[in-house]
C-alpha positions as CSV (number, residue, x, y, z in Angstrom):
1,M,48.5,20.0,-3.2
2,K,45.8,21.5,-1.0
3,R,42.9,24.1,-1.1
4,T,41.0,26.1,1.2
5,R,37.4,26.6,0.7
6,D,34.8,28.6,2.8
7,C,32.4,26.0,4.0
8,P,28.8,27.2,3.5
9,A,26.4,28.1,6.1
10,S,29.1,28.0,8.7
11,R,31.3,30.7,10.5
12,L,34.4,28.6,10.7
13,K,37.8,30.6,10.3
14,S,38.9,28.4,7.9
15,F,38.2,24.8,6.4
16,E,40.4,22.7,4.3
17,I,40.1,19.3,3.0
18,W,43.1,16.9,2.3
19,N,42.2,14.0,0.3
20,C,44.9,11.1,0.2
21,L,42.6,7.9,-0.9
22,D,44.7,6.7,-3.8
23,R,43.1,3.4,-4.1
24,D,40.1,1.9,-6.3
25,L,37.6,1.2,-3.5
26,R,35.9,-1.2,-5.8
27,R,39.1,-3.2,-6.5
28,E,39.6,-3.5,-2.7
29,L,36.0,-4.6,-2.3
30,I,36.5,-7.4,-5.2
31,K,39.9,-8.5,-3.5
32,D,38.3,-8.6,0.0
33,I,35.3,-11.0,-1.0
34,C,37.0,-13.1,-3.5
35,A,39.3,-13.9,-0.4
36,G,36.6,-14.0,2.1
37,M,34.7,-16.3,0.4
38,K,37.2,-18.9,-0.6
39,N,38.6,-18.8,2.8
40,S,38.0,-22.2,5.0
41,H,36.0,-20.0,7.4
42,K,34.2,-17.4,5.5
43,C,34.4,-13.8,6.2
44,I,33.7,-10.2,5.1
45,P,35.7,-7.4,6.6
46,S,33.5,-5.2,9.1
47,K,34.4,-2.1,7.3
48,Y,31.8,-3.0,4.5
49,F,28.9,-2.3,7.2
50,Y,28.9,1.1,6.8
51,D,27.1,2.3,3.7
52,T,24.7,4.9,4.1
53,Y,21.9,2.5,5.6
54,G,24.4,0.6,7.7
55,S,25.8,3.9,9.1
56,R,22.3,5.1,10.4
57,L,21.7,1.6,11.9
58,F,24.8,2.0,13.8
59,E,23.5,5.4,15.1
60,R,20.3,3.6,16.4
61,I,22.5,0.9,18.0
62,C,24.2,3.4,20.0
63,Q,21.0,4.6,21.2
64,T,19.7,1.0,22.4
65,P,19.6,0.6,26.3
66,E,21.8,-2.4,25.9
67,Y,24.7,-0.7,23.9
68,Y,26.7,0.7,27.0
69,P,30.1,1.6,25.1
70,T,28.9,5.0,23.6
71,R,26.9,6.5,26.5
72,T,29.7,5.4,28.9
73,E,32.4,7.0,27.0
74,L,30.3,10.2,26.4
75,S,29.8,10.3,30.0
76,I,33.5,10.2,30.6
77,L,34.2,12.7,28.2
78,S,31.5,14.9,29.9
79,R,33.2,14.5,33.6
80,R,36.7,14.8,32.5
81,G,36.7,17.0,29.2
82,A,37.9,20.0,31.0
83,E,41.1,18.2,32.3
84,I,41.8,16.7,28.8
85,A,41.2,20.5,27.2
86,R,44.2,21.7,29.3
87,F,46.5,20.4,26.6
88,F,45.5,23.3,24.7
89,S,45.6,26.1,27.6
90,R,49.2,27.6,26.8
91,R,50.1,26.7,23.3
92,P,48.2,25.8,20.0
93,G,48.0,22.3,18.7
94,N,46.2,20.1,16.5
95,L,43.2,18.1,18.1
96,I,43.1,14.9,15.8
97,E,40.4,12.5,15.5
98,L,40.7,9.3,13.8
99,G,37.5,7.8,12.2
100,S,35.5,10.8,13.5
101,G,32.2,10.1,12.1
102,S,29.8,12.4,13.9
103,N,30.4,15.3,16.2
104,K,28.9,13.8,19.2
105,K,32.2,13.1,21.2
106,V,34.4,16.0,19.9
107,R,31.6,18.6,20.9
108,K,32.1,17.1,24.6
109,L,35.7,18.3,24.6
110,L,34.9,21.5,22.7
111,D,32.2,22.5,25.0
112,A,34.4,21.8,27.9
113,A,37.2,24.0,26.5
114,T,37.5,27.6,27.6
115,P,37.2,30.2,24.7
116,S,41.1,30.6,24.7
117,Q,41.7,26.9,24.7
118,R,39.3,26.6,21.6
119,H,41.5,29.5,20.0
120,N,44.3,27.3,20.4
121,I,42.7,24.2,18.6
122,R,43.1,23.4,15.3
123,Y,40.5,20.1,14.7
124,V,41.8,17.5,12.1
125,P,39.2,14.9,11.9
126,V,40.2,11.8,9.7
127,D,37.4,9.9,7.9
128,I,37.1,7.8,4.8
129,S,34.0,9.8,3.8
130,Q,34.4,13.3,2.5
131,S,30.7,14.1,2.8
132,A,30.6,13.2,6.4
133,L,33.7,15.2,7.1
134,V,31.9,18.4,5.2
135,K,28.7,17.6,7.3
136,A,30.4,17.6,10.4
137,A,32.4,20.8,9.6
138,E,29.2,22.6,8.7
139,E,27.6,21.7,12.2
140,L,30.8,22.6,14.0
141,G,31.0,26.0,12.2
142,R,27.3,26.8,13.4
143,L,28.4,26.0,16.9
144,Y,32.0,27.1,17.1
145,G,32.7,29.8,14.7
146,D,36.2,30.5,15.9
147,L,37.1,27.1,15.0
148,D,40.1,26.0,12.5
149,I,39.4,22.8,10.7
150,L,41.3,20.4,8.6
151,G,39.4,17.6,7.3
152,I,41.4,14.6,6.0
153,V,39.6,12.0,3.7
154,A,42.1,8.9,4.4
155,D,42.1,5.4,5.9
156,F,44.0,5.8,9.0
157,T,45.2,2.3,9.1
158,R,47.3,3.1,6.1
159,H,47.8,7.1,6.1
160,M,49.2,8.1,9.5
161,S,51.9,10.1,7.5
162,I,49.6,12.4,6.3
163,V,48.9,13.9,10.0
164,P,50.3,17.4,10.1
165,A,53.4,18.0,12.1
166,G,53.5,19.8,15.3
167,R,51.9,19.5,18.8
168,K,48.9,17.4,18.9
169,L,46.3,15.5,21.1
170,I,45.2,12.3,19.1
171,L,42.0,10.8,19.6
172,F,40.8,7.5,18.6
173,L,37.7,7.0,20.4
174,G,34.6,4.3,20.6
175,G,36.8,1.3,21.3
176,T,37.8,0.9,17.6
177,I,41.0,-0.9,18.7
178,G,38.9,-3.7,19.6
179,N,38.1,-4.5,15.9
180,F,41.7,-5.2,15.2
181,G,43.2,-8.3,15.7
182,E,46.0,-8.7,18.0
183,H,48.9,-8.2,15.5
184,E,46.9,-5.2,13.4
185,A,46.1,-3.6,16.7
186,R,50.1,-3.5,17.5
187,S,50.8,-2.4,14.0
188,M,48.2,0.3,14.1
189,L,49.5,1.8,17.6
190,Q,53.2,1.6,16.3
191,S,52.0,3.9,13.3
192,I,50.6,6.3,15.7
193,A,53.5,6.2,18.0
194,A,55.9,6.9,14.9
195,I,54.2,10.4,14.1
196,M,54.2,11.4,17.9
197,G,56.4,13.8,19.3
198,N,57.7,14.0,23.0
199,E,54.9,16.5,24.0
200,D,52.0,14.7,22.1
201,L,49.3,13.0,23.9
202,F,47.0,10.0,22.4
203,L,43.7,9.3,24.0
204,M,42.4,6.1,23.2
205,G,38.7,4.5,24.0
206,I,38.8,0.9,25.2
207,D,36.1,-1.6,26.4
208,L,36.8,-3.4,29.4
209,L,35.9,-6.9,30.6
210,K,32.9,-7.1,32.5
211,P,30.1,-9.8,33.0
212,V,29.4,-11.9,29.7
213,E,25.6,-11.1,30.1
214,A,26.1,-7.5,29.4
215,L,28.6,-8.1,26.8
216,E,26.4,-10.4,24.7
217,A,23.4,-8.1,25.2
218,A,25.1,-5.3,23.8
219,Y,25.4,-6.9,20.5
220,N,22.0,-8.9,20.6
221,D,19.7,-5.7,21.4
222,A,15.8,-6.7,21.8
223,Q,14.7,-4.4,19.0
224,G,16.8,-6.4,16.4
225,I,18.9,-3.3,15.2
226,T,22.3,-5.0,15.4
227,R,20.8,-8.0,13.8
228,D,19.5,-5.8,10.8
229,F,23.2,-4.0,10.8
230,N,24.9,-7.4,10.6
231,L,22.7,-8.8,7.8
232,N,23.1,-5.5,6.0
233,I,26.4,-6.3,5.0
234,L,25.0,-8.9,2.7
235,S,22.8,-6.3,1.0
236,V,26.1,-4.3,0.4
237,I,27.7,-7.1,-1.6
238,N,24.2,-7.6,-3.4
239,K,24.4,-3.9,-4.7
240,E,28.2,-3.4,-5.0
241,L,28.9,-6.8,-6.9
242,N,25.4,-7.7,-8.1
243,A,25.1,-10.8,-5.9
244,D,22.1,-12.6,-4.8
245,F,22.3,-13.3,-1.0
246,D,18.8,-13.7,0.2
247,L,18.9,-12.3,3.6
248,R,16.2,-14.6,5.1
249,D,18.8,-17.5,4.5
250,F,21.0,-16.0,7.4
251,E,20.7,-15.0,10.8
252,H,22.6,-12.9,13.5
253,W,24.9,-14.9,15.5
254,A,27.1,-12.7,18.1
255,F,28.6,-14.2,21.2
256,F,31.7,-13.8,23.8
257,N,34.6,-15.8,23.1
258,P,36.3,-16.3,26.7
259,A,39.3,-17.9,25.2
260,K,40.1,-14.8,23.0
261,E,38.4,-12.2,25.4
262,R,36.2,-10.8,22.4
263,I,32.8,-10.6,20.9
264,E,32.3,-12.3,17.7
265,M,29.6,-11.6,15.2
266,H,28.9,-14.2,12.5
267,L,25.9,-14.7,9.8
268,R,25.0,-18.1,10.1
269,A,23.0,-20.1,7.3
270,R,19.6,-21.1,8.2
271,R,19.8,-24.0,5.5
272,A,22.1,-25.2,2.6
273,C,22.2,-22.5,-0.1
274,T,24.0,-21.2,-3.0
275,V,24.9,-17.6,-3.8
276,F,26.3,-16.4,-7.1
277,I,28.2,-13.2,-7.1
278,S,27.9,-12.1,-10.7
279,D,30.6,-9.5,-10.9
280,L,33.2,-12.0,-9.7
281,S,31.6,-15.0,-11.7
282,M,31.9,-16.7,-8.3
283,K,29.5,-19.5,-7.0
284,V,29.5,-19.9,-3.3
285,D,27.8,-22.9,-1.5
286,F,26.8,-22.9,2.2
287,R,26.1,-25.6,4.3
288,E,23.4,-25.5,7.0
289,S,24.6,-23.7,10.1
290,E,27.9,-22.5,8.3
291,T,28.9,-18.8,9.2
292,I,30.2,-15.9,7.5
293,H,32.5,-14.2,10.1
294,T,31.7,-10.4,10.1
295,E,33.3,-8.6,13.2
296,I,35.5,-9.0,16.2
297,C,35.2,-6.5,19.3
298,R,38.2,-7.4,21.7
299,K,37.8,-6.5,25.4
300,F,40.7,-5.6,27.5
301,S,41.8,-5.9,31.2
302,R,44.1,-3.1,32.3
303,E,47.0,-5.9,32.3
304,S,46.2,-6.9,28.5
305,A,46.0,-3.2,27.2
306,D,49.2,-2.2,29.2
307,R,50.9,-4.9,27.4
308,M,49.5,-3.9,24.0
309,F,50.6,-0.2,24.8
310,R,54.2,-1.0,25.8
311,E,54.6,-3.5,22.8
312,A,53.8,-0.4,20.5
313,G,56.3,1.8,22.5
314,L,53.6,3.7,24.3
315,S,53.2,4.3,28.0
316,V,49.8,5.0,30.0
317,T,50.0,8.4,31.8
318,R,46.4,8.0,33.3
319,W,43.1,5.8,33.1
320,L,39.8,7.9,32.9
321,T,36.9,5.4,33.5
322,D,33.2,5.2,34.8
323,P,32.3,4.2,38.0
324,K,31.8,0.5,37.1
325,E,35.0,0.4,35.1
326,W,33.0,-0.8,32.3
327,F,35.1,1.5,29.6
328,A,38.0,3.5,29.7
329,L,39.8,6.4,27.9
330,V,43.5,6.0,28.4
331,E,45.6,8.8,28.1
332,L,49.3,7.6,26.2
333,R,52.7,9.2,25.6
334,L,55.9,8.0,23.8
335,D,57.5,5.3,25.9
336,E,60.7,6.8,27.4
337,R,62.7,4.7,25.2
338,R,61.0,5.9,22.2
339,R,61.4,9.7,23.0
340,K,62.6,11.8,20.1
341,P,63.4,15.2,18.7
342,D,60.0,16.7,17.7
343,R,59.3,17.4,14.2
344,P,59.5,21.1,13.2
345,L,56.4,23.2,13.1
346,I,56.0,23.9,9.6
347,P,53.2,23.5,7.5
348,H,52.6,19.8,6.1
349,R,52.4,19.1,2.3
350,L,52.3,16.2,0.3
351,P,53.4,16.4,-3.2
352,G,50.8,15.3,-5.6
353,L,48.0,15.3,-2.8
354,K,44.8,15.3,-4.7
355,C,42.4,18.1,-3.6
356,G,39.2,17.4,-2.0
357,R,36.0,18.6,-3.7
358,G,35.5,21.6,-1.3
359,C,32.4,21.8,0.4
360,D,29.8,19.7,-1.5
361,A,27.7,18.5,1.0
362,M,26.1,15.3,1.3
């Protein structure tokens, strides 16, 4: 089921919310923390960084002088946005953004598009937060009153089948693919390839290999915002599961692992300590210098990225990079061997789909 609602304080032609989150988020959190704390190398999935405070901290990280990925990707979108928007020159289609978050990046494309191109766009942001989708839609409504928006509340790692049928340009920006391990990334890209038609394009941001000093500085900013961001994941566990992590007992540790070509973020125990997680009835002992692994950020060469794409059934049509080649937007199509008849251009409905709450803003 789906429902169309007018978005308050906006001039959008139409705005819909589809909500396909069918899982108990608390149950998943309990499962993840139980497994992570019992692991021989303790870990907490990086998705738990992003409570309200963590999301604000990440926005501040993106503004630090050391954190090059966001401003570099935005510069590429600014310079090449008009080329990308040509996808919508002659025929309508969906502009699908996975993990949409704020509007900063999609606005670069919408600004670069001509009025006739924007008329052909239905913007489909996919995000786990309904309130974030509504807030973003309200802003876009004020800026682009002729825009159609279909917001999808979903976990894009599990719900790619929800993506509407028809012609589409898929955006997966920010280098987010680097937060997936090798097998997870292949599975994720295969799920995207599975819903692509022969005409469809997939534009993905990837962070490229560069001097180690630049990489490590990006995750160890002088203001300590990344440190606070990393430590905040313990505050999330304290709040959600009634744990008693003392943040003063842990320190931020981020470094480049050359063997795996990735940044690793950990929280390292300053001293031996014990934590009790009340809602799990779990006692967790930490040795001095023992770590909790919180995030990976893989970096790619063109060769390693090409290999990843081929294994997923995708082929590169072009690379869009900055002058220093520190970051890239890679335009992809289905590999010739994976070409198939396009899905019919009919409205996509899911039986039993839960309705969103419309436009109740954050």
